[in-house]
Every structure is written in structure tokens, then in C-alpha cells.
C-alpha positions in Angstrom: 14.6 -65.1 21.1 12.0 -67.9 22.6 12.5 -71.6 22.0 8.7 -71.5 20.7 10.0 -68.3 18.3 12.7 -70.3 16.6 10.7 -74.0 16.3 8.4 -71.8 13.6 9.4 -71.8 10.0 11.2 -74.9 10.8 11.4 -77.8 8.5 11.3 -80.3 11.1 9.0 -80.4 14.2 10.8 -79.3 17.4 11.0 -81.9 20.7 8.2 -80.1 22.4 5.8 -80.5 19.6 6.9 -84.5 18.5 6.2 -85.3 22.5 2.5 -84.1 21.5 1.9 -86.5 18.8 -0.5 -89.4 19.4 2.7 -92.1 19.1 0.2 -95.0 20.5 -1.9 -94.3 17.6 0.6 -93.8 15.4 1.7 -97.6 16.2 -1.5 -98.9 15.7 -2.1 -97.4 12.2 1.5 -98.7 11.2 0.7 -101.7 12.4 -3.2 -101.7 10.7 -1.3 -101.4 7.3 1.2 -103.9 8.0 -1.6 -106.6 8.4 -4.2 -105.1 5.3 -1.1 -104.7 2.8 -0.5 -108.6 3.4 -4.1 -109.6 3.4 -4.2 -107.6 -0.1 -0.8 -109.4 -1.4 0.2 -112.3 0.8 -1.6 -115.8 -0.1 -1.1 -116.9 3.5 -2.5 -113.6 5.2 -5.7 -113.9 2.5 -6.1 -117.6 3.4 -6.0 -116.8 7.2 -8.4 -113.9 6.5 -10.6 -116.2 4.6 -11.2 -118.6 6.5 -11.3 -116.7 10.2 -13.8 -113.7 8.9 -16.7 -116.4 8.7 -16.7 -116.4 12.7 -17.3 -112.1 12.7 -21.0 -112.8 12.0 -21.2 -115.2 14.9 -19.0 -112.5 17.1 -21.4 -109.8 16.7 -24.2 -111.9 16.6 -23.7 -113.2 20.5 -22.2 -109.6 21.3 -25.2 -107.7 20.1 -27.5 -110.4 21.6 -25.8 -110.8 24.8 -25.6 -107.3 25.6 -29.1 -106.9 24.7 -30.3 -109.4 27.1 -28.1 -107.3 29.5 -28.7 -104.3 29.2 -33.0 -105.8 30.1 -31.1 -107.7 33.1 -28.8 -105.0 34.4 -31.9 -102.1 34.6 -33.9 -104.5 36.5 -30.7 -104.8 39.2 -30.6 -101.8 39.2 -33.6 -100.7 39.7 -33.1 -103.5 42.6 -30.4 -101.9 43.8 -32.1 -98.5 44.4 -35.2 -100.2 45.7 -36.2 -99.7 49.7 -37.9 -103.5 49.3 -35.6 -105.7 51.2 -36.0 -108.7 49.2 -35.8 -106.4 46.2 -32.7 -105.2 47.6 -30.6 -107.9 48.5 -31.6 -109.9 45.5 -30.1 -107.1 43.3 -27.3 -106.6 45.7 -26.6 -110.6 45.7 -26.5 -111.0 42.3 -24.3 -107.9 41.7 -21.8 -108.8 44.1 -21.7 -112.6 42.7 -21.3 -112.1 39.4 -18.7 -109.3 39.9 -16.7 -111.4 42.0 -16.5 -115.0 39.6 -14.6 -114.9 36.1 -16.2 -114.1 33.3 -14.6 -117.7 31.8 -16.1 -119.5 34.7 -19.6 -117.6 34.4 -19.4 -118.7 30.6 -19.0 -122.1 31.8 -21.5 -122.1 34.3 -24.5 -120.3 32.6 -24.0 -122.8 29.3 -23.6 -126.1 31.9 -25.8 -125.4 34.8 -28.1 -122.7 33.9 -29.6 -123.4 30.5 -29.7 -127.4 31.4 -31.0 -126.5 34.4 -33.7 -123.9 33.0 -34.7 -126.4 30.6 -35.1 -128.8 33.6 -37.2 -126.8 35.0 -39.4 -125.4 31.9 -40.4 -129.3 31.0 -41.7 -130.1 34.6 -43.7 -126.6 34.3 -45.1 -128.2 30.8 -45.4 -131.7 32.3 -47.7 -130.2 35.1 -49.6 -127.5 32.4 -50.5 -130.8 30.6 -52.8 -131.5 33.4 -55.2 -128.2 32.1 -56.8 -128.3 29.1 -56.8 -124.3 28.7 -52.8 -125.1 29.1 -52.6 -128.3 27.5 -50.9 -127.1 24.5 -48.2 -124.8 25.7 -47.5 -127.5 28.0 -47.2 -129.9 25.5 -44.2 -127.4 24.4 -42.7 -126.9 26.9 -42.5 -130.3 27.9 -40.1 -131.3 24.8 -38.0 -129.1 25.6 -34.1 -130.5 25.3 -30.7 -129.3 26.1 -29.6 -131.1 23.4 -31.8 -129.2 21.0 -29.7 -125.7 22.1 -26.5 -125.1 20.4 -23.7 -123.9 22.0 -24.4 -120.1 20.8 -26.7 -119.8 22.7 -25.6 -121.1 25.9 -22.2 -118.4 25.0 -25.1 -115.4 25.3 -26.7 -116.7 28.6 -23.4 -117.0 30.5 -22.2 -113.5 28.4 -25.6 -111.8 30.1 -25.8 -113.5 33.0 -21.8 -111.5 33.8 -23.0 -108.3 32.3 -26.1 -108.0 33.9 -24.4 -107.1 37.1 -22.2 -105.0 35.2 -24.6 -102.6 33.4 -26.6 -103.1 37.2 -24.1 -101.1 38.8 -24.4 -98.7 35.5 -27.9 -98.1 36.1 -27.9 -97.7 39.9 -25.2 -94.6 39.4 -26.9 -93.3 36.7 -30.3 -93.0 39.4 -28.3 -92.3 42.1 -26.6 -89.3 40.1 -30.0 -87.7 39.4 -31.4 -85.1 42.8 -33.8 -85.6 44.7 -35.6 -82.7 44.2 -36.5 -84.9 40.7 -38.3 -87.9 42.9 -39.9 -85.1 45.4 -41.3 -83.2 42.8 -42.7 -85.7 40.1 -44.3 -87.4 43.4 -45.6 -83.9 44.6 -47.4 -83.9 41.0 -49.3 -87.1 42.2 -47.3 -89.8 40.5 -46.3 -92.9 41.8 -42.9 -94.5 42.8 -43.1 -95.9 38.9 -44.4 -93.0 37.2 -41.5 -91.1 38.3 -38.9 -93.4 37.8 -40.4 -94.3 34.4 -41.2 -90.4 32.7 -38.9 -88.3 35.2 -35.6 -90.3 37.0 -35.2 -92.6 33.5 -34.9 -90.1 30.7 -32.3 -88.5 32.7 -30.6 -91.4 33.9 -30.2 -92.8 30.5 -28.3 -90.0 29.1 -25.8 -89.6 31.7 -25.5 -93.7 31.4 -24.9 -93.7 27.9 -21.1 -93.0 27.7 -20.3 -95.9 30.1 -22.9 -98.3 28.8 -21.1 -97.7 24.8 -17.9 -98.4 27.2 -19.0 -102.1 28.1 -20.2 -102.6 25.0 -16.7 -102.9 23.7 -16.0 -104.9 26.6 -18.5 -107.5 26.0 -17.2 -108.0 22.5 -13.7 -108.5 23.4 -14.7 -110.9 26.2 -17.0 -112.7 23.6 -13.7 -114.6 22.7 -14.4 -116.2 25.7 -17.0 -118.8 24.2 -14.4 -120.1 22.3 -14.2 -122.8 25.3 -17.1 -123.3 24.1 -16.2 -124.9 20.6 -18.5 -121.6 19.1 -17.1 -120.4 15.8 -16.3 -117.3 16.4 -13.6 -115.2 15.1 -11.3 -116.7 17.9 -12.3 -120.5 17.5 -12.0 -120.1 13.7 -8.5 -118.3 14.6 -7.5 -121.8 16.5 -8.5 -124.4 14.2 -6.6 -122.0 11.3 -3.4 -122.3 13.0 -4.4 -125.9 14.3 -4.2 -126.9 10.9 -1.7 -124.4 9.3 0.8 -123.9 11.7 0.9 -120.4 10.8 1.0 -118.6 14.0 1.9 -115.5 12.9 -0.8 -115.2 10.1 -3.9 -115.9 12.3 -3.0 -114.8 15.5 -2.2 -110.8 13.2 -5.6 -111.6 11.7 -7.7 -112.0 15.0 -6.2 -108.9 16.6 -6.6 -106.6 13.7 -10.5 -107.7 13.9 -10.8 -106.9 17.2 -9.2 -104.4 16.9 -10.7 -102.3 13.8 -13.8 -103.2 15.5 -13.4 -101.7 18.9 -11.6 -99.2 17.9 -14.6 -98.2 15.4 -16.7 -98.5 18.4 -14.3 -96.5 20.5 -15.1 -93.7 18.4 -18.2 -93.7 18.3 -18.7 -94.0 21.4 -16.1 -90.2 21.6 -18.6 -89.2 19.5 -22.0 -89.7 21.9 -19.9 -88.2 24.9 -19.5 -84.7 22.3 -22.8 -84.7 21.9 -23.9 -85.1 25.1 -21.5 -82.9 26.1 -22.7 -80.2 24.1 -26.6 -80.7 24.9 -25.8 -79.9 28.0 
């Protein structure tokens, strides 16, 4: 009699069946149950959760805004990475190689304290020049009064995250565009379309459907990397967790709550990405 037949009808599963179980998911589920139970029943956990949860909105807002800008920047750079224009190609390649070779924390600091102040200084100088012309005086006056002191740290954090992730999204779009058969471009050009029209109406729609899963994975990654903006004193989940720990010395409650909040968001997004992947596979 085979082992499979012996295993049928048993009260407990066989060892081979137990090896197939997703034990990692069970461990995560038990940890989540432990934390949720303490949030509802432990005063210290309730206090920690009540203090840290205020950072959820900031984390989500920074993540969504930075990722939206990164998508637009990545698309521009991705088109440059496949462009035949020498200047456009080299500019995009230089940017991608630089950003991918620098740690995200350094990019955030550089964006917050170098790029944003320099950009506002250039805009202010441009506004001063525009005030010389009557038709542009109104716009020039608004640009002239731009001051770095009026830009909060969350906006600077968004700029830093968007700068870094634009390089990653550029490579995603480049791979998606290059995965489309060359015959598609040739067919579009034979129909009388120019390069821009062929990209807009033929290549990019197909490329977008192929890059949706990696774009979803990068969204999860930027959500986790948003914890780095706590170095700018932005009151996100990580910063509030650090403040709560410094105020109460309750490290266990503070960091467990932080981990639970991030984990719940990333797992939810991971399930969403897997759902999109399955739908795309069925549609092919």
C-alpha cells in the first residue's frame, strides 16, 4: 500500500503534506494576531497605536505623491533610454546610472537640502528677470517671492523619493518598451504615423500592460522606503514611532506597532499586485 493511501483518512496530515503548508504566512498571521490582540487589550499598546497611527496619512500621502511624480519622470527617462537622440539618450542614461548608484537615504537628503533650495533659487532669479517685462511681471513677482523657508520637509521628502524612484521606473519602462516586437513600430510607421504617434498609440499601450506588475512591486518598495524620510523629521509612521519610544521608553510596543502597520499595508498591496498579474495572464 502506498504512502499516499495510508495518509488518507488520518486525523493528522502526513509530513509531506505539512511541508507544503505556507509556514511563513502562518508565522506572520500569528504575529499579527498577537499585536492586534494587544492593541485591543493592552493599555500600553493602545497608547502606542493611538500615537503612531496619526502618521499613516502622512506616509500614504508622501508615498502616493512621490510615486506619481516618479512614474512621470520614469516615463520621460525611459523614453530617453530607447531614444536615438544622442543628447536625450545620454542624459537619461547618466541620470539613471547616478541615481541607481547612490543610496536612497543620501538621495533624500540631497534632494531636500540641495536640489529643492537650488531649484527655488533659480526660480526666484527667473522671476526677477520676468518682472522686467510687463506681460510677465505678474508671474515673475510670484516666482520672485519663493522662499525655501516656506517649503515644509514633507515636500522636500517627496522630491527626494521621486528623484530616486524615477530612475527605477525608467528601467521598468525601458524594459517594457523594448519587449514589444520591432515589427509593431515598423507597422505603425508604414501606416503613416511618425515616431511620437507610434509610441503613443501603439507601443506604450502594450508596454504599460506588461510593466504593471513591476510598477506595483516598486510601489510597495517606495512605501517601505518612505520610512527613510523620518531623518527629515517628517511625522510619518517611523518618526512618530521613534518619538513615542523616546517619550515612553516602550521600545517593544512602539516598534511592534510600527512593523505591524507597515506589514499590513505591504501585504495588502502585494495581494493586489498578484491579483493584477493573474488578470493580465488571463487576458493574454
